[in-house]
N, CA, C and O of each residue as an XYZ file, in Angstrom:
432
protein
N      -5.092    -13.602     -7.387
C      -5.418    -13.717     -5.988
C      -6.282    -12.593     -5.553
O      -6.055    -11.443     -5.929
N      -7.280    -12.904     -4.761
C      -8.241    -11.892     -4.285
C      -7.566    -11.178     -3.112
O      -6.510    -11.594     -2.635
N      -8.217    -10.069     -2.650
C      -7.707     -9.379     -1.479
C      -7.881    -10.322     -0.255
O      -6.983    -10.424      0.581
N      -9.013    -10.990     -0.164
C      -9.249    -11.899      0.949
C      -8.169    -13.008      0.985
O      -7.642    -13.344      2.046
N      -7.870    -13.544     -0.164
C      -6.811    -14.552     -0.213
C      -5.456    -13.977      0.185
O      -4.684    -14.643      0.875
N      -5.161    -12.767     -0.232
C      -3.919    -12.139      0.160
C      -3.825    -11.927      1.636
O      -2.749    -12.081      2.214
N      -4.959    -11.564      2.293
C      -4.961    -11.383      3.758
C      -4.690    -12.707      4.415
O      -3.971    -12.755      5.413
N      -5.249    -13.813      3.881
C      -5.016    -15.129      4.454
C      -3.574    -15.638      4.276
O      -2.978    -16.226      5.179
N      -3.049    -15.384      3.080
C      -1.679    -15.795      2.758
C      -0.674    -15.050      3.677
O       0.251    -15.652      4.222
N      -0.879    -13.776      3.823
C      -0.002    -12.986      4.689
C      -0.107    -13.481      6.146
O       0.903    -13.618      6.836
N      -1.316    -13.741      6.589
C      -1.496    -14.245      7.948
C      -0.802    -15.547      8.126
O      -0.117    -15.745      9.130
N      -0.951    -16.466      7.175
C      -0.255    -17.729      7.229
C       1.272    -17.561      7.290
O       1.964    -18.238      8.050
N       1.745    -16.671      6.494
C       3.212    -16.394      6.399
C       3.697    -15.853      7.763
O       4.715    -16.300      8.291
N       2.968    -14.910      8.303
C       3.356    -14.281      9.576
C       3.399    -15.392     10.626
O       4.377    -15.474     11.370
N       2.410    -16.225     10.714
C       2.326    -17.254     11.773
C       3.226    -18.442     11.597
O       3.371    -19.249     12.516
N       3.828    -18.570     10.455
C       4.781    -19.669     10.229
C       6.223    -19.137     10.089
O       7.084    -19.468     10.903
N       6.466    -18.372      9.131
C       7.808    -17.856      8.842
C       8.118    -16.628      9.724
O       9.221    -16.523     10.261
N       7.201    -15.743      9.870
C       7.404    -14.516     10.630
C       7.273    -14.652     12.123
O       7.613    -13.715     12.845
N       6.799    -15.766     12.618
C       6.633    -16.091     14.026
C       5.374    -15.403     14.586
O       4.464    -16.081     15.062
N       5.317    -13.995     14.527
C       4.176    -13.302     15.004
C       4.182    -11.913     14.321
O       5.174    -11.507     13.716
N       3.029    -11.194     14.439
C       2.986     -9.851     13.922
C       3.772     -8.921     14.815
O       3.780     -9.064     16.037
N       4.448     -7.941     14.171
C       5.011     -6.831     14.952
C       3.833     -6.057     15.502
O       2.734     -6.173     14.960
N       4.005     -5.291     16.531
C       2.867     -4.526     17.098
C       2.447     -3.443     16.063
O       3.192     -3.135     15.133
N       1.271     -2.897     16.251
C       0.687     -1.971     15.309
C       1.547     -0.709     15.133
O       1.627     -0.173     14.028
N       2.174     -0.243     16.181
C       3.025      0.953     16.044
C       4.280      0.638     15.178
O       4.676      1.442     14.334
N       4.862     -0.489     15.397
C       6.016     -0.920     14.578
C       5.577     -1.043     13.165
O       6.268     -0.552     12.272
N       4.470     -1.669     12.909
C       4.011     -1.834     11.527
C       3.675     -0.501     10.867
O       3.864     -0.333      9.662
N       3.177      0.444     11.658
C       2.913      1.758     11.104
C       4.198      2.445     10.691
O       4.273      3.064      9.630
N       5.208      2.329     11.541
C       6.541      2.879     11.186
C       7.108      2.183      9.971
O       7.724      2.833      9.126
N       6.920      0.872      9.855
C       7.419      0.122      8.712
C       6.686      0.527      7.428
O       7.282      0.592      6.353
N       5.372      0.800      7.562
C       4.589      1.239      6.386
C       5.100      2.572      5.904
O       5.252      2.791      4.702
N       5.367      3.465      6.840
C       5.897      4.784      6.512
C       7.222      4.696      5.794
O       7.484      5.399      4.818
N       8.064      3.792      6.321
C       9.374      3.565      5.709
C       9.211      3.045      4.254
O       9.861      3.535      3.330
N       8.331      2.046      4.086
C       8.154      1.487      2.740
C       7.554      2.484      1.775
O       7.941      2.512      0.607
N       6.610      3.312      2.230
C       6.075      4.375      1.338
C       7.161      5.336      0.963
O       7.197      5.834     -0.161
N       8.070      5.609      1.912
C       9.209      6.498      1.538
C      10.087      5.891      0.457
O      10.632      6.594     -0.394
N      10.213      4.571      0.511
C      11.084      3.935     -0.542
C      10.375      4.012     -1.889
O      11.034      4.187     -2.914
N       9.042      3.886     -1.911
C       8.267      4.119     -3.183
C       8.477      5.527     -3.648
O       8.759      5.743     -4.826
N       8.349      6.522     -2.749
C       8.490      7.894     -3.104
C       9.902      8.183     -3.693
O      10.053      8.956     -4.639
N      10.877      7.559     -3.120
C      12.249      7.727     -3.593
C      12.418      7.297     -5.077
O      13.007      7.997     -5.901
N      11.860      6.096     -5.355
C      11.925      5.617     -6.740
C      11.129      6.504     -7.682
O      11.606      6.821     -8.771
N       9.939      6.909     -7.294
C       9.120      7.787     -8.159
C       9.790      9.117     -8.384
O       9.788      9.623     -9.507
N      10.356      9.693     -7.362
C      11.031     11.008     -7.496
C      12.252     10.889     -8.469
O      12.591     11.844     -9.167
N      12.879      9.722     -8.490
C      13.988      9.579     -9.393
C      13.600      9.129    -10.801
O      14.153      9.600    -11.795
N      12.647      8.219    -10.863
C      12.284      7.717    -12.182
C      11.395      8.679    -12.952
O      11.550      8.804    -14.166
N      10.435      9.390    -12.266
C       9.499     10.262    -12.928
C       9.702     11.735    -12.614
O       9.170     12.612    -13.295
N      10.481     11.989    -11.571
C      10.754     13.362    -11.165
C      12.100     13.856    -11.674
O      12.629     13.318    -12.646
N      12.646     14.851    -11.045
C      13.832     15.462    -11.520
C      15.093     15.058    -10.785
O      16.190     15.474    -11.158
N      14.949     14.245     -9.737
C      16.123     13.783     -9.045
C      16.796     12.622     -9.825
O      16.147     11.858    -10.539
N      18.104     12.538     -9.651
C      18.838     11.455    -10.330
C      19.040     10.311     -9.331
O      19.038     10.514     -8.117
N      19.208      9.135     -9.864
C      19.415      7.960     -9.017
C      20.808      7.966     -8.426
O      21.791      8.278     -9.099
N      20.870      7.609     -7.128
C      22.149      7.312     -6.484
C      22.521      5.928     -6.902
O      21.647      5.119     -7.216
N      23.796      5.628     -6.916
C      24.230      4.296     -7.327
C      23.535      3.233     -6.475
O      23.163      2.182     -6.997
N      23.356      3.478     -5.200
C      22.728      2.469     -4.339
C      21.223      2.257     -4.589
O      20.639      1.297     -4.087
N      20.605      3.153     -5.361
C      19.173      3.085     -5.633
C      18.848      2.503     -7.008
O      17.694      2.172     -7.281
N      19.836      2.377     -7.862
C      19.610      1.957     -9.260
C      19.007      0.576     -9.372
O      18.276      0.327    -10.331
N      19.262     -0.327     -8.465
C      18.797     -1.688     -8.537
C      17.371     -1.856     -7.979
O      16.789     -2.925     -8.163
N      16.790     -0.864     -7.314
C      15.523     -0.991     -6.654
C      14.390     -0.961     -7.675
O      14.396     -0.178     -8.625
N      13.410     -1.850     -7.441
C      12.308     -1.981     -8.395
C      11.005     -1.410     -7.747
O      10.695     -1.699     -6.591
N      10.288     -0.624     -8.505
C       9.032     -0.032     -7.975
C       8.044     -1.134     -7.585
O       7.392     -1.037     -6.545
N       7.926     -2.184     -8.411
C       6.970     -3.236     -8.152
C       7.282     -3.874     -6.802
O       6.368     -4.128     -6.017
N       8.560     -4.139     -6.520
C       8.915     -4.787     -5.266
C       8.639     -3.876     -4.095
O       8.188     -4.353     -3.053
N       8.891     -2.570     -4.219
C       8.629     -1.636     -3.136
C       7.160     -1.463     -2.928
O       6.737     -1.315     -1.781
N       6.329     -1.471     -3.986
C       4.858     -1.377     -3.804
C       4.357     -2.658     -3.135
O       3.433     -2.601     -2.323
N       4.935     -3.789     -3.453
C       4.529     -5.028     -2.798
C       4.866     -4.989     -1.303
O       4.106     -5.525     -0.496
N       5.996     -4.362     -0.913
C       6.337     -4.178      0.483
C       5.279     -3.340      1.179
O       4.882     -3.665      2.298
N       4.821     -2.286      0.558
C       3.772     -1.417      1.087
C       2.525     -2.254      1.296
O       1.917     -2.218      2.366
N       2.143     -3.011      0.270
C       0.915     -3.822      0.346
C       1.046     -4.862      1.471
O       0.092     -5.047      2.226
N       2.138     -5.515      1.603
C       2.334     -6.497      2.606
C       2.171     -5.917      4.008
O       1.456     -6.493      4.829
N       2.816     -4.796      4.297
C       2.649     -4.170      5.631
C       1.250     -3.674      5.854
O       0.717     -3.788      6.958
N       0.636     -3.116      4.809
C      -0.751     -2.679      4.922
C      -1.658     -3.864      5.258
O      -2.543     -3.739      6.105
N      -1.451     -5.007      4.607
C      -2.255     -6.174      4.921
C      -1.987     -6.626      6.365
O      -2.917     -7.043      7.056
N      -0.742     -6.551      6.825
C      -0.458     -6.905      8.230
C      -1.261     -6.069      9.155
O      -1.896     -6.571     10.082
N      -1.235     -4.755      8.901
C      -1.998     -3.840      9.779
C      -3.495     -4.175      9.738
O      -4.154     -4.166     10.778
N      -4.022     -4.459      8.591
C      -5.460     -4.809      8.483
C      -5.718     -6.091      9.206
O      -6.698     -6.188      9.945
N      -4.884     -7.080      9.025
C      -5.107     -8.368      9.717
C      -5.105     -8.229     11.243
O      -5.968     -8.777     11.929
N      -4.115     -7.482     11.763
C      -4.025     -7.419     13.232
C      -5.055     -6.500     13.858
O      -5.266     -6.534     15.070
N      -5.694     -5.682     13.045
C      -6.722     -4.751     13.576
C      -8.138     -5.211     13.230
O      -9.111     -4.540     13.574
N      -8.255     -6.368     12.542
C      -9.539     -6.914     12.197
C     -10.239     -6.267     11.023
O     -11.464     -6.346     10.930
N      -9.514     -5.635     10.130
C     -10.112     -4.959      9.005
C     -10.206     -5.960      7.801
O      -9.205     -6.544      7.387
N     -11.408     -6.124      7.278
C     -11.594     -6.916      6.044
C     -11.375     -5.924      4.884
O     -12.223     -5.072      4.620
N     -10.213     -6.049      4.189
C      -9.861     -5.093      3.175
C     -10.797     -5.112      1.953
O     -11.000     -4.083      1.309
N     -11.348     -6.251      1.649
C     -12.307     -6.377      0.533
C     -13.553     -5.514      0.860
O     -14.017     -4.729      0.034
N     -14.063     -5.685      2.063
C     -15.227     -4.916      2.465
C     -14.890     -3.430      2.591
O     -15.667     -2.580      2.155
N     -13.764     -3.119      3.172
C     -13.350     -1.728      3.329
C     -13.159     -0.991      2.005
O     -13.566      0.160      1.853
N     -12.530     -1.681      1.049
C     -12.344     -1.086     -0.262
C     -13.675     -0.877     -0.991
O     -13.866      0.147     -1.648
N     -14.600     -1.844     -0.879
C     -15.876     -1.658     -1.490
C     -16.640     -0.505     -0.932
O     -17.231      0.273     -1.680
N     -16.641     -0.378      0.365
C     -17.286      0.760      1.071
C     -16.692      2.082      0.624
O     -17.393      3.071      0.409
N     -15.323      2.063      0.487
C     -14.624      3.280      0.129
C     -14.972      3.693     -1.294
O     -15.192      4.871     -1.576
N     -15.020      2.720     -2.175
C     -15.406      2.998     -3.593
C     -16.829      3.515     -3.687
O     -17.116      4.417     -4.474
N     -17.705      2.956     -2.898
C     -19.087      3.412     -2.901
C     -19.145      4.840     -2.437
O     -19.836      5.662     -3.037
N     -18.405      5.159     -1.341
C     -18.392      6.527     -0.822
C     -17.852      7.546     -1.910
O     -18.417      8.615     -2.141
N     -16.754      7.133     -2.529
C     -16.156      8.009     -3.570
C     -17.075      8.164     -4.734
O     -17.154      9.254     -5.301
N     -17.783      7.122     -5.125
C     -18.677      7.174     -6.271
C     -19.818      8.166     -6.010
O     -20.171      8.967     -6.876
N     -20.392      8.094     -4.784
C     -21.517      9.007     -4.469
C     -21.006     10.400     -4.323
O     -21.620     11.330     -4.845
N     -19.891     10.594     -3.626
C     -19.335     11.931     -3.348
C     -18.838     12.605     -4.582
O     -19.012     13.810     -4.767
N     -18.228     11.837     -5.417
C     -17.457     12.449     -6.623
C     -18.157     12.197     -7.928
O     -17.528     12.290     -8.982
N     -19.468     11.871     -7.904
C     -20.202     11.567     -9.131
C     -20.002     12.532    -10.258
O     -19.851     12.125    -11.410
N     -19.999     13.788     -9.950
C     -19.784     14.861    -10.982
C     -18.533     15.639    -10.714
O     -18.066     16.342    -11.610
N     -17.993     15.565     -9.609
C     -16.871     16.433     -9.164
C     -15.688     16.409    -10.170
O     -15.247     17.468    -10.616
N     -15.194     15.258    -10.514
C     -14.079     15.118    -11.389
C     -14.415     15.457    -12.842
O     -13.603     16.037    -13.562
N     -15.601     15.094    -13.247
C     -16.048     15.359    -14.587
C     -16.188     16.886    -14.802
O     -15.977     17.383    -15.908
N     -16.531     17.581    -13.777
C     -16.695     19.066    -13.825
C     -15.405     19.842    -13.488
O     -15.426     21.072    -13.472
N     -14.317     19.165    -13.225
C     -13.115     19.827    -12.849
C     -12.368     20.296    -14.131
O     -11.887     19.472    -14.909
N     -12.285     21.581    -14.326
C     -11.593     22.142    -15.487
C     -10.153     21.743    -15.534
O      -9.595     21.665    -16.629
N      -9.521     21.489    -14.444
C      -8.096     21.152    -14.405
C      -7.872     19.766    -15.037
O      -6.764     19.476    -15.488
N      -8.891     18.917    -15.076
C      -8.758     17.568    -15.607
C      -9.116     17.428    -17.097
O      -9.053     16.347    -17.684
N      -9.498     18.585    -17.679
C      -9.910     18.487    -19.140
C      -8.748     18.805    -20.026
O      -8.881     18.780    -21.250
């Protein structure tokens, strides 16, 4: 599925199953919450924290998908074409960082 298709699928889901979009502030709070859940899994799986019993069943892929879903909701309701935005962002990074990372001693 393309990013454009994902935006359309989420929009269709919101307008049928979800009834309507939550407002932008609610979605921002939800995005923050979902990113926190991703951080919790990463801290336990790749960091030094141990899993709590209640966290052992959580899947990173599912939590990342939650982040993506809410991010797409915010893009849809604010009129952002994520395909175009990502391409512009990659172009910016390519120009700005053409030699920066290659010359970073910390990355060698």
